C-alpha positions as CSV (number, residue, x, y, z in Angstrom):
1,M,84.2,86.5,79.2
2,H,84.6,83.5,81.5
3,A,87.5,85.2,83.4
4,S,85.4,88.3,83.9
5,T,82.4,86.3,85.3
6,T,84.8,84.4,87.6
7,S,86.4,87.7,88.8
8,S,82.9,89.2,89.3
9,D,81.8,86.2,91.3
10,T,84.9,86.3,93.4
11,N,84.5,90.0,94.1
12,S,80.8,89.5,95.0
13,A,81.8,86.8,97.4
14,K,84.4,89.1,99.0
15,A,81.8,91.9,99.3
16,V,79.3,89.5,100.9
17,A,82.0,88.5,103.5
18,L,82.9,92.1,104.2
19,C,79.3,93.2,104.9
20,P,78.9,91.7,108.3
21,R,82.3,93.0,109.4
22,L,81.3,96.5,108.4
23,E,77.9,96.2,110.1
24,A,79.6,95.0,113.3
25,I,82.0,97.9,113.2
26,N,79.2,100.4,112.7
27,A,77.2,98.8,115.6
28,F,80.2,99.0,117.9
29,V,80.9,102.6,116.9
30,K,77.2,103.7,117.5
31,T,77.2,102.3,121.0
32,S,80.7,103.4,121.9
33,S,81.6,106.2,124.3
34,A,83.6,108.0,121.7
35,N,83.3,111.7,121.0
36,P,80.1,112.3,119.0
37,A,82.0,113.9,116.2
38,L,84.3,110.9,115.9
39,I,81.2,108.6,115.8
40,D,79.6,110.7,113.1
41,A,82.7,110.8,110.9
42,T,83.3,107.1,111.3
43,L,79.7,106.2,110.4
44,K,79.8,108.6,107.4
45,M,83.0,106.9,106.2
46,G,81.5,103.5,106.7
47,M,78.5,104.5,104.6
48,A,80.6,105.0,101.5
49,Y,82.0,101.5,102.0
50,A,78.5,100.1,102.6
51,I,77.1,101.6,99.4
52,F,80.1,100.2,97.5
53,L,79.6,96.7,98.9
54,T,75.9,96.8,98.2
55,E,76.6,97.7,94.5
56,V,79.1,94.9,94.2
57,V,76.8,92.3,95.7
58,E,73.8,93.5,93.6
59,G,76.0,93.7,90.4
60,T,75.1,97.4,89.9
61,T,78.6,98.9,90.3
62,T,79.9,100.9,87.3
63,L,83.5,100.3,88.3
64,A,85.8,98.2,86.2
65,Q,86.8,94.8,87.8
66,D,90.3,96.0,88.7
67,Q,88.8,99.0,90.4
68,V,86.3,96.8,92.3
69,T,89.2,94.6,93.4
70,Q,91.2,97.6,94.6
71,M,88.2,99.0,96.5
72,L,87.6,95.6,98.1
73,E,91.2,95.7,99.4
74,R,90.6,99.2,100.7
75,T,87.4,98.1,102.4
76,E,89.2,95.2,104.0
77,Q,91.9,97.6,105.3
78,H,89.2,99.9,106.6
79,C,87.6,97.0,108.5
80,A,90.9,95.7,109.9
81,L,91.9,99.2,111.0
82,Y,88.7,99.9,112.8
83,E,88.5,96.5,114.3
84,S,91.9,96.9,115.8
85,E,92.3,100.6,116.4
86,F,88.8,102.1,117.2
87,P,88.4,100.2,120.6
88,E,91.8,101.6,121.6
89,V,91.0,105.1,120.6
90,V,87.7,105.0,122.6
91,S,89.4,103.6,125.7
92,A,92.3,106.1,125.6
């Protein structure tokens, strides 16, 4: 049980750390000069990640710990991709 609590605490801390990154990405996307369809699709995709992060932080997720860990990795990848690629797509 202790390992599960530690894992849950670690996942919650990761989710807390990812929240501001996702918020910053969404703020940048909203104010960008990108095509409105791209903005809409990006924000909708980000919404799924935001809901997931909220559930992890609040402890209300129904996912197993290994699924949470995998989704946190995907969320990290999403953030990294949009932080590095979205500005280039908009300026192209």
